[in-house]
N, CA, C and O of each residue as an XYZ file, in Angstrom:
576
protein
N     104.317    127.447    116.005
C     104.505    127.696    114.343
C     103.297    127.272    113.475
O     102.877    126.122    113.605
N     102.950    127.769    112.960
C     102.091    127.107    111.991
C     102.570    126.358    110.506
O     103.756    126.498    110.209
N     101.803    125.669    109.685
C     102.514    124.833    109.119
C     102.220    125.638    107.440
O     101.044    125.842    107.140
N     102.827    125.865    106.891
C     102.422    126.485    105.255
C     101.174    125.541    104.836
O     100.849    124.472    105.354
N     100.695    126.076    103.993
C      99.015    125.292    103.481
C      99.946    124.840    102.259
O     100.909    125.430    101.769
N      99.344    123.565    101.902
C      99.688    122.524    100.440
C      98.222    122.192    100.163
O      97.657    121.224    100.672
N      97.603    123.113     99.266
C      96.207    123.026     98.618
C      96.411    121.966     96.939
O      97.450    121.960     96.279
N      95.342    121.304     96.641
C      95.631    120.700     95.776
C      95.908    121.442     94.197
O      96.411    120.867     93.232
N      95.505    122.639     94.238
C      95.952    123.433     93.244
C      97.396    123.605     92.742
O      97.934    124.058     91.732
N      97.792    123.022     93.937
C      99.485    123.704     93.961
C     100.138    122.531     93.290
O     101.188    122.693     92.669
N      99.613    121.459     93.380
C     100.137    120.416     92.509
C     100.120    120.033     91.233
O      99.363    120.893     90.784
N     100.483    119.187     90.086
C     100.189    118.988     88.519
C      99.242    117.713     88.105
O      98.333    117.689     87.276
N      99.756    116.628     88.970
C      99.567    115.481     88.594
C      98.505    114.523     89.703
O      98.666    115.003     90.825
N      97.855    113.770     89.738
C      97.515    112.896     91.143
C      97.438    111.834     91.055
O      96.784    111.556     90.049
N      97.810    110.861     91.658
C      97.111    109.427     91.393
C      96.872    108.816     92.797
O      97.497    108.741     93.855
N      95.472    108.346     92.230
C      94.727    107.734     93.411
C      95.281    106.689     93.908
O      96.049    106.095     93.152
N      95.093    106.166     95.219
C      95.750    105.253     96.115
C      94.682    104.954     97.057
O      94.134    105.735     97.835
N      94.377    103.219     96.808
C      93.280    103.051     98.308
C      94.105    102.608     99.220
O      94.921    101.698     99.074
N      93.864    103.385    100.391
C      94.748    102.731    101.468
C      94.189    101.212    102.017
O      92.962    101.115    102.020
N      94.827    100.211    102.405
C      94.364     99.132    102.891
C      94.658     99.038    104.031
O      95.617     99.638    104.516
N      93.587     97.962    104.936
C      93.517     97.481    106.208
C      94.726     97.130    107.053
O      94.472     97.175    108.257
N      95.853     96.825    106.781
C      97.236     96.805    107.054
C      98.141     97.850    107.247
O      99.092     97.893    108.027
N      97.548     99.107    106.056
C      98.299    100.407    106.718
C      97.865    101.080    107.898
O      98.452    102.113    108.220
N      96.824    100.601    108.661
C      96.723    100.977    109.592
C      97.442    100.863    110.564
O      98.292    100.020    110.278
N      97.622    101.318    111.787
C      99.162    100.952    113.461
C      98.079    100.937    114.385
O      96.988    101.275    113.925
N      98.123    100.708    115.257
C      97.481    100.246    116.501
C      96.602    101.731    116.989
O      95.542    101.826    117.608
N      97.351    102.617    116.535
C      96.351    103.716    116.963
C      95.002    104.699    116.102
O      94.549    105.826    116.305
N      94.675    103.577    115.051
C      93.712    103.437    114.104
C      93.937    104.358    113.266
O      92.942    104.958    112.860
N      95.213    104.751    112.763
C      95.149    105.669    111.546
C      96.142    104.869    110.326
O      96.189    103.642    110.244
N      96.813    105.680    109.529
C      97.883    105.105    108.454
C      98.938    105.523    109.047
O      99.226    106.719    109.093
N      99.865    104.303    109.736
C     101.313    104.697    110.332
C     102.542    105.885    109.192
O     102.682    105.989    107.973
N     103.030    106.395    110.077
C     103.773    107.563    109.367
C     104.869    106.749    108.104
O     105.560    107.308    107.253
N     104.763    105.784    108.280
C     106.062    105.157    107.342
C     105.279    104.529    105.809
O     105.821    104.288    104.730
N     103.920    104.399    106.184
C     103.156    103.970    104.638
C     103.487    104.900    103.964
O     104.008    104.709    102.865
N     103.230    106.353    104.540
C     102.406    107.699    103.332
C     104.334    107.581    102.455
O     104.391    108.273    101.438
N     105.717    106.805    102.810
C     106.696    107.003    101.888
C     106.395    105.982    100.627
O     106.683    106.191     99.448
N     105.689    104.732    101.229
C     104.895    103.765    100.281
C     104.646    104.059     99.135
O     105.170    103.707     98.078
N     103.063    105.333     99.567
C     102.567    105.941     98.992
C     103.527    107.059     97.682
O     103.484    107.079     96.452
N     104.109    107.655     98.431
C     105.061    108.472     97.505
C     105.457    108.202     96.790
O     105.422    108.803     95.717
N     106.089    107.078     97.022
C     107.531    105.789     95.727
C     106.343    105.480     95.070
O     106.368    105.844     93.895
N     105.159    104.855     95.470
C     104.650    104.060     94.370
C     103.613    105.659     93.152
O     103.572    105.635     91.921
N     103.116    106.519     93.842
C     102.798    107.408     93.126
C     104.184    108.148     91.637
O     104.133    108.408     90.435
N     105.079    108.186     92.592
C     106.038    108.941     91.519
C     106.835    107.759     90.623
O     107.246    108.091     89.511
N     107.041    106.482     91.063
C     107.023    105.301     89.869
C     106.266    104.955     88.901
O     106.758    104.497     87.870
N     104.469    105.168     89.115
C     103.434    104.703     88.558
C     103.369    106.443     87.201
O     103.041    106.575     86.021
N     103.566    106.809     87.617
C     103.661    108.185     86.840
C     104.900    107.943     85.847
O     104.674    107.675     84.667
N     106.285    108.046     86.365
C     107.345    107.551     85.643
C     107.051    106.389     84.338
O     107.101    106.380     83.108
N     106.813    105.711     85.139
C     106.561    103.923     84.161
C     105.457    104.446     82.763
O     105.837    104.381     81.594
N     104.245    104.887     83.122
C     103.229    105.208     82.768
C     103.466    106.747     81.332
O     103.440    106.714     80.102
N     103.655    107.772     82.235
C     104.366    108.563     80.990
C     105.730    108.972     80.976
O     105.840    110.183     80.781
N     106.585    108.487     81.089
C     108.113    108.643     80.690
C     108.527    107.205     80.550
O     109.720    107.023     80.308
N     107.902    106.358     80.637
C     108.538    104.863     79.925
C     109.829    104.191     80.798
O     110.679    103.364     80.470
N     109.614    104.835     81.898
C     110.565    103.892     82.822
C     110.442    102.406     82.637
O     109.350    101.986     82.254
N     111.368    101.598     82.847
C     111.569    100.023     82.429
C     112.035     99.592     83.790
O     113.257     99.536     83.929
N     111.222     99.250     84.907
C     111.820     99.055     86.269
C     112.154     97.417     86.263
O     112.247     96.833     87.343
N     112.344     96.650     84.913
C     112.881     95.290     85.111
C     114.128     95.217     83.984
O     115.226     94.812     84.367
N     113.961     95.557     82.798
C     115.114     95.704     82.066
C     115.914     96.787     81.635
O     116.937     96.672     80.962
N     115.164     98.374     82.250
C     115.885     99.178     81.637
C     117.593     99.497     82.243
O     117.877     99.209     83.406
N     118.513    100.044     81.402
C     119.258    100.818     81.416
C     119.543    101.302     82.710
O     120.464    100.775     83.333
N     118.886    102.240     83.219
C     118.661    103.745     83.882
C     117.857    103.108     84.902
O     116.865    102.477     84.538
N     118.279    103.222     86.674
C     116.918    103.258     87.355
C     116.831    104.598     88.336
O     117.908    105.127     88.611
N     115.982    105.003     88.717
C     116.128    105.598     90.137
C     116.443    105.322     91.455
O     115.695    104.477     91.947
N     117.400    105.801     92.276
C     117.513    105.847     93.486
C     117.141    106.896     94.287
O     117.505    108.039     94.012
N     116.150    106.541     95.682
C     115.625    107.506     96.379
C     117.136    107.768     97.589
O     117.684    106.886     98.249
N     117.522    109.385     97.546
C     118.389    109.709     98.322
C     118.088    110.112     99.280
O     118.681    109.696    100.275
N     117.129    111.014     99.417
C     116.859    111.877    100.320
C     115.175    111.975    100.522
O     114.473    112.061     99.515
N     114.653    111.960    101.674
C     112.845    111.714    101.663
C     112.852    112.603    102.942
O     113.667    112.604    103.864
N     111.785    113.324    102.768
C     111.309    113.791    104.298
C     109.719    113.897    104.281
O     109.198    113.722    103.179
N     108.866    114.166    105.382
C     107.333    114.116    105.145
C     106.821    114.831    106.391
O     107.015    114.298    107.483
N     106.113    116.122    106.302
C     105.323    116.809    107.249
C     103.752    116.377    107.058
O     103.095    116.524    106.028
N     103.232    115.712    108.508
C     101.822    115.332    109.246
C     101.052    116.153    109.178
O     101.283    116.563    110.315
N      99.911    117.128    108.664
C      98.842    117.736    109.034
C      97.852    116.941    109.685
O      97.776    117.214    110.883
N      97.040    116.019    109.288
C      95.782    115.207    109.443
C      96.061    113.564    109.129
O      96.771    113.043    108.268
N      95.439    113.126    109.896
C      95.208    111.642    109.623
C      94.308    111.369    108.604
O      93.469    112.090    108.064
N      94.828    109.425    108.309
C      93.849    108.862    107.233
C      93.833    107.971    107.858
O      94.581    107.979    108.836
N      93.027    106.834    107.621
C      92.724    106.005    107.922
C      92.289    104.751    107.097
O      91.326    105.164    106.451
N      92.440    103.757    106.853
C      91.454    102.659    106.094
C      90.078    102.781    106.465
O      89.735    102.961    107.634
N      89.298    102.692    105.532
C      89.421    102.807    104.108
C      88.958    103.741    103.113
O      88.242    103.797    102.113
N      89.722    104.474    103.872
C      89.685    105.949    103.116
C      90.364    105.519    101.850
O      91.197    104.613    101.819
N      89.794    106.520    100.333
C      91.040    107.034     99.469
C      91.291    108.091     99.231
O      90.594    109.092     99.396
N      92.617    107.972     98.690
C      93.604    109.213     98.689
C      94.006    109.253     97.392
O      93.851    108.365     96.554
N      94.670    110.600     97.213
C      95.017    111.067     96.061
C      96.940    111.850     96.471
O      97.184    112.819     97.189
N      97.777    111.116     95.827
C      98.761    111.370     95.725
C      99.074    113.093     94.616
O      99.132    112.982     93.391
N      99.197    114.187     95.140
C      99.464    115.013     94.438
C     100.999    115.286     93.948
O     101.750    115.294     94.924
N     101.669    115.508     92.722
C     102.814    115.153     92.506
C     103.199    116.287     91.414
O     102.630    116.499     90.344
N     104.505    117.073     92.064
C     104.587    117.888     91.228
C     106.464    118.306     90.879
O     106.883    117.548     91.754
N     107.414    118.753     90.438
C     108.944    118.733     90.332
C     109.416    120.206     90.982
O     109.274    121.344     90.535
N     109.900    119.829     91.946
C     110.569    121.293     92.491
C     112.090    121.402     92.104
O     112.640    122.380     92.609
N     112.909    120.585     91.293
C     114.050    120.838     90.964
C     114.335    119.807     89.998
O     113.970    118.693     90.376
N     114.949    119.854     88.715
C     115.091    118.697     87.951
C     116.889    119.364     87.497
O     117.340    120.393     86.992
N     117.449    118.063     88.039
C     118.395    118.670     87.490
C     119.361    117.469     86.588
O     118.816    116.373     86.458
N     120.586    117.620     86.049
C     121.166    116.572     85.004
C     120.627    115.429     85.454
O     119.469    115.158     85.134
N     121.374    114.565     86.270
C     120.965    112.962     86.713
C     120.393    113.204     88.139
O     120.917    112.402     88.913
N     119.566    113.967     88.721
C     118.457    114.160     89.929
C     117.102    114.919     89.721
O     116.946    115.855     88.937
N     116.347    114.493     90.366
C     115.301    114.835     90.241
C     114.605    115.164     91.747
O     114.485    114.158     92.446
N     114.088    116.539     92.397
C     113.145    116.241     93.527
C     111.858    116.681     93.355
O     111.481    117.736     92.843
N     110.911    115.361     94.048
C     109.747    115.552     93.577
C     109.207    116.297     94.935
O     109.724    116.508     96.032
N     108.041    116.573     94.408
C     107.389    117.197     96.223
C     106.035    116.776     95.839
O     105.364    117.072     94.850
N     105.715    115.802     97.131
C     104.221    115.615     96.761
C     103.108    115.879     98.085
O     103.555    116.546     99.019
N     101.978    115.481     98.166
C     101.019    115.750     99.303
C      99.957    114.585     99.167
O      99.570    113.980     98.168
N      99.550    114.449    100.752
C      98.730    113.327    100.316
C      97.288    113.931    100.885
O      97.055    114.313    102.031
N      96.448    113.903     99.814
C      94.773    114.473    100.002
C      93.433    113.358    100.375
O      93.214    112.430     99.596
N      92.995    113.454    101.017
C      91.656    112.672    101.149
C      91.027    113.328     99.838
O      91.142    114.509     99.510
N      90.380    112.386     99.195
C      89.784    112.355     98.037
C      88.996    113.346     97.943
O      88.225    113.636     98.858
N      89.062    113.945     96.939
C      87.841    115.324     96.877
C      88.569    116.398     97.748
O      88.620    117.509     97.220
N      89.184    116.269     99.069
C      89.735    117.604     99.778
C      90.647    118.514     98.938
O      91.265    118.270     97.901
N      90.547    119.764     99.765
C      91.714    120.768     98.936
C      92.818    121.054     99.393
O      93.636    121.717     98.755
N      93.147    120.318    101.299
C      93.931    120.547    102.107
C      94.720    119.398    102.049
O      94.148    118.308    102.090
N      95.919    119.453    101.961
C      96.349    118.003    102.043
C      97.002    118.013    103.835
O      97.404    118.838    104.655
N      96.807    116.728    103.743
C      96.978    115.606    105.355
C      98.728    115.554    105.493
O      99.415    115.640    106.511
N      99.129    115.386    104.098
C     100.720    115.275    104.739
C     101.138    115.571    103.481
O     100.446    115.361    102.485
N     102.672    116.242    103.453
C     103.009    116.704    102.419
C     104.773    116.659    102.366
O     105.414    117.480    103.022
N     105.296    115.865    101.719
C     106.855    115.537    101.469
C     107.473    115.556    100.323
O     106.807    115.557     99.289
N     109.103    115.577    100.282
C     109.583    115.450     98.985
C     110.551    114.423     98.968
O     111.047    114.310    100.089
N     110.968    113.717     98.238
C     112.201    113.014     97.502
C     112.568    113.190     96.687
O     111.960    113.590     95.695
N     114.072    112.886     96.815
C     115.048    113.364     95.608
C     115.997    111.555     94.520
O     116.917    110.779     94.778
N     115.081    111.728     93.455
C     115.727    110.476     92.684
C     116.816    110.782     92.247
O     116.883    111.842     91.624
N     118.312    109.782     92.461
C     119.799    110.144     91.880
C     118.993    109.004     90.349
O     118.241    108.071     90.634
N     119.241    109.238     89.309
C     119.448    108.429     88.356
C     120.657    107.794     87.954
O     121.563    108.479     87.480
N     120.776    106.560     88.089
C     122.300    106.000     87.858
C     121.679    104.846     87.094
O     120.537    104.388     87.071
N     123.639    104.294     86.025
C     123.238    102.963     85.340
C     123.345    102.046     86.163
O     124.127    101.884     87.101
N     121.959    101.039     85.506
C     121.910     99.872     86.431
C     123.083     99.019     86.766
O     123.180     98.558     87.903
N     123.953     98.786     85.884
C     125.153     97.793     85.918
C     126.041     98.415     86.820
O     126.479     97.781     87.780
N     126.336     99.525     86.624
C     127.627    100.537     87.575
C     127.130    101.278     88.625
O     127.782    102.145     89.208
N     125.599    100.854     88.975
C     125.607    102.299     89.964
C     125.612    103.730     89.905
O     124.976    104.498     90.627
N     126.485    104.039     88.862
C     126.762    105.623     88.683
C     125.976    106.185     87.712
O     125.414    105.734     86.713
N     126.096    107.789     88.464
C     124.834    108.265     88.162
C     125.222    108.715     86.393
O     126.230    108.634     85.690
N     124.192    109.073     86.250
C     124.179    109.279     84.536
C     123.243    110.395     84.585
O     122.788    110.865     85.628
N     122.908    110.903     83.094
C     121.612    112.029     82.724
C     120.577    111.051     82.433
O     120.545    109.888     82.032
N     119.523    112.177     82.870
C     118.399    111.539     82.896
C     118.249    111.332     81.530
O     118.821    111.896     80.597
N     117.068    110.095     81.523
C     117.492    109.543     79.747
C     115.607    110.739     79.339
O     114.637    111.081     80.017
N     116.067    110.935     77.862
C     114.743    112.550     77.125
C     113.528    111.719     77.521
O     112.618    112.468     77.874
N     113.321    110.903     77.561
C     111.479    110.529     77.921
C     111.203    110.778     78.913
O     110.140    111.369     79.102
N     112.043    110.432     79.978
C     111.680    110.699     81.548
C     112.339    112.061     82.071
O     112.484    112.076     83.294
N     112.666    112.935     81.553
C     113.228    114.124     81.695
C     111.655    114.943     81.019
O     110.874    115.626     81.681
N     111.552    114.624     79.632
C     110.018    115.145     79.423
C     109.161    115.170     80.217
O     108.538    116.216     80.398
N     108.832    113.847     81.036
C     107.978    113.603     81.680
C     107.902    114.263     82.671
O     106.904    114.942     82.913
N     108.923    114.205     83.440
C     109.570    114.902     84.760
C     109.070    116.768     84.277
O     108.402    117.386     85.105
N     109.425    117.398     83.086
C     109.420    118.456     82.960
C     107.651    119.085     83.034
O     107.314    120.234     83.324
N     107.089    118.364     82.811
C     105.875    118.302     82.689
C     104.835    118.612     84.160
O     103.777    119.189     84.410
N     106.085    117.686     85.031
C     105.114    118.285     86.183
C     105.670    119.312     86.664
O     105.317    119.280     87.843
N     106.450    120.401     86.497
C     106.910    121.571     87.236
C     105.738    122.740     87.056
O     105.148    122.876     85.984
N     105.524    123.387     87.967
C     104.081    123.810     88.348
C     104.996    125.524     87.969
O     105.911    126.099     88.558
N     104.183    125.875     86.711
C     104.748    127.208     85.954
C     104.071    128.114     87.023
O     104.173    129.339     86.949
Protein backbone atom coordinates (compact mmCIF):
# COMPACT_ATOMS: atom_id res chain seq x y z
CA UNK A 1 0.00 0.00 0.00
CA UNK A 2 1.48 3.33 -1.01
CA UNK A 3 1.61 6.32 1.31
CA UNK A 4 -0.24 9.49 0.30
CA UNK A 5 2.03 12.30 -0.80
CA UNK A 6 2.60 15.17 1.57
CA UNK A 7 3.97 18.06 -0.46
CA UNK A 8 5.28 21.42 0.67
CA UNK A 9 2.50 23.21 -1.24
CA UNK A 10 -0.08 21.48 1.00
CA UNK A 11 1.01 23.46 4.07
CA UNK A 12 0.46 27.09 5.03
CA UNK A 13 3.21 27.97 7.53
CA UNK A 14 6.76 26.67 7.95
CA UNK A 15 8.83 26.65 11.12
CA UNK A 16 12.57 26.08 10.64
CA UNK A 17 14.24 23.73 13.11
CA UNK A 18 17.86 22.64 13.39
CA UNK A 19 18.31 19.01 14.38
CA UNK A 20 20.53 18.43 17.39
CA UNK A 21 23.26 15.88 18.04
CA UNK A 22 21.22 14.10 20.71
CA UNK A 23 18.18 13.78 18.38
CA UNK A 24 19.97 10.90 16.62
CA UNK A 25 19.53 7.39 17.97
CA UNK A 26 21.91 4.42 17.80
CA UNK A 27 20.79 3.76 14.21
CA UNK A 28 22.15 7.14 13.10
CA UNK A 29 18.88 8.92 12.38
CA UNK A 30 16.48 11.11 14.34
CA UNK A 31 14.51 8.91 16.73
CA UNK A 32 10.78 8.67 16.12
CA UNK A 33 9.76 10.27 19.43
CA UNK A 34 11.73 13.43 18.59
CA UNK A 35 9.34 14.20 15.72
CA UNK A 36 6.59 14.86 18.26
CA UNK A 37 8.83 17.44 19.91
CA UNK A 38 9.35 19.12 16.55
CA UNK A 39 5.58 19.21 16.03
CA UNK A 40 4.94 20.63 19.49
CA UNK A 41 7.67 23.27 19.10
CA UNK A 42 6.39 24.38 15.68
CA UNK A 43 2.78 24.74 16.82
CA UNK A 44 3.60 26.52 20.08
CA UNK A 45 6.06 28.90 18.42
CA UNK A 46 3.32 29.84 15.95
CA UNK A 47 0.69 30.27 18.69
CA UNK A 48 3.03 32.42 20.80
CA UNK A 49 4.25 34.57 17.89
CA UNK A 50 1.04 34.85 15.87
CA UNK A 51 -1.75 34.30 18.41
CA UNK A 52 -0.34 35.86 21.57
CA UNK A 53 -0.42 32.63 23.59
CA UNK A 54 1.04 33.31 27.04
CA UNK A 55 2.44 29.96 28.15
CA UNK A 56 3.54 31.26 31.55
CA UNK A 57 0.74 33.50 32.81
CA UNK A 58 -2.19 33.06 30.41
CA UNK A 59 -5.57 31.92 31.70
CA UNK A 60 -5.95 29.46 28.81
CA UNK A 61 -3.58 26.63 27.89
CA UNK A 62 -3.65 23.94 25.22
CA UNK A 63 -3.43 20.25 26.14
CA UNK A 64 -2.47 17.67 23.54
CA UNK A 65 -5.12 14.95 23.70
CA UNK A 66 -4.32 12.96 20.57
CA UNK A 67 -1.36 12.60 18.21
CA UNK A 68 0.04 10.43 15.44
CA UNK A 69 2.90 10.37 12.95
CA UNK A 70 3.76 8.45 9.78
CA UNK A 71 7.38 8.20 8.62
CA UNK A 72 8.48 8.13 4.98
CA UNK A 73 12.23 8.93 4.98
CA UNK A 74 14.81 9.41 7.69
CA UNK A 75 16.49 12.61 8.78
CA UNK A 76 19.67 12.96 10.84
CA UNK A 77 21.80 15.53 12.60
CA UNK A 78 23.05 18.00 11.30
CA UNK A 79 20.21 18.46 8.82
CA UNK A 80 18.07 21.55 8.88
CA UNK A 81 14.37 20.85 8.62
CA UNK A 82 11.13 22.76 8.30
CA UNK A 83 7.87 21.79 9.91
CA UNK A 84 4.90 22.48 7.65
CA UNK A 85 1.76 23.43 9.55
CA UNK A 86 -1.91 23.70 8.68
CA UNK A 87 -5.22 23.39 10.53
CA UNK A 88 -7.46 20.52 9.49
CA UNK A 89 -10.34 21.17 11.88
CA UNK A 90 -11.14 24.14 14.10
CA UNK A 91 -13.79 23.58 16.75
CA UNK A 92 -15.02 25.61 19.71
CA UNK A 93 -12.43 24.44 22.25
CA UNK A 94 -10.25 22.19 20.11
CA UNK A 95 -8.12 22.30 16.99
CA UNK A 96 -6.54 19.57 14.88
CA UNK A 97 -3.17 20.51 13.42
CA UNK A 98 -1.74 18.69 10.44
CA UNK A 99 2.03 18.77 10.22
CA UNK A 100 4.84 17.53 8.01
CA UNK A 101 8.62 17.40 8.34
CA UNK A 102 10.59 18.53 5.30
CA UNK A 103 14.33 18.57 4.75
CA UNK A 104 15.23 22.17 4.03
CA UNK A 105 14.23 23.00 0.45
CA UNK A 106 12.72 19.60 -0.39
CA UNK A 107 9.18 19.24 -1.73
CA UNK A 108 8.27 15.79 -0.35
CA UNK A 109 7.77 15.30 3.39
CA UNK A 110 9.91 12.87 5.38
CA UNK A 111 7.10 12.45 7.92
CA UNK A 112 3.54 13.66 8.42
CA UNK A 113 1.38 13.74 11.50
CA UNK A 114 -1.38 15.40 13.38
CA UNK A 115 -2.25 16.39 16.87
CA UNK A 116 -5.25 17.79 18.66
CA UNK A 117 -5.12 20.60 21.21
CA UNK A 118 -8.00 21.12 23.62
CA UNK A 119 -7.92 24.55 25.22
CA UNK A 120 -8.68 24.63 28.92
CA UNK A 121 -8.84 27.10 31.77
CA UNK A 122 -5.45 26.92 33.50
CA UNK A 123 -6.98 26.95 37.00
CA UNK A 124 -9.76 24.39 36.53
CA UNK A 125 -8.46 22.29 33.60
CA UNK A 126 -11.98 22.53 32.12
CA UNK A 127 -12.42 23.10 28.36
CA UNK A 128 -13.05 26.69 27.25
CA UNK A 129 -13.68 28.42 23.95
CA UNK A 130 -10.52 29.22 22.04
CA UNK A 131 -9.72 32.92 22.69
CA UNK A 132 -10.33 35.22 19.69
CA UNK A 133 -6.66 36.08 18.97
CA UNK A 134 -5.68 32.41 18.98
CA UNK A 135 -8.71 31.47 16.85
CA UNK A 136 -7.78 34.12 14.28
CA UNK A 137 -4.20 32.84 14.13
CA UNK A 138 -5.43 29.26 13.70
CA UNK A 139 -7.94 30.27 11.03
CA UNK A 140 -5.05 31.65 8.95
CA UNK A 141 -3.66 28.08 8.88
CA UNK A 142 -6.73 26.60 7.21
CA UNK A 143 -5.79 25.69 3.66
CA UNK A 144 -8.34 26.90 1.14
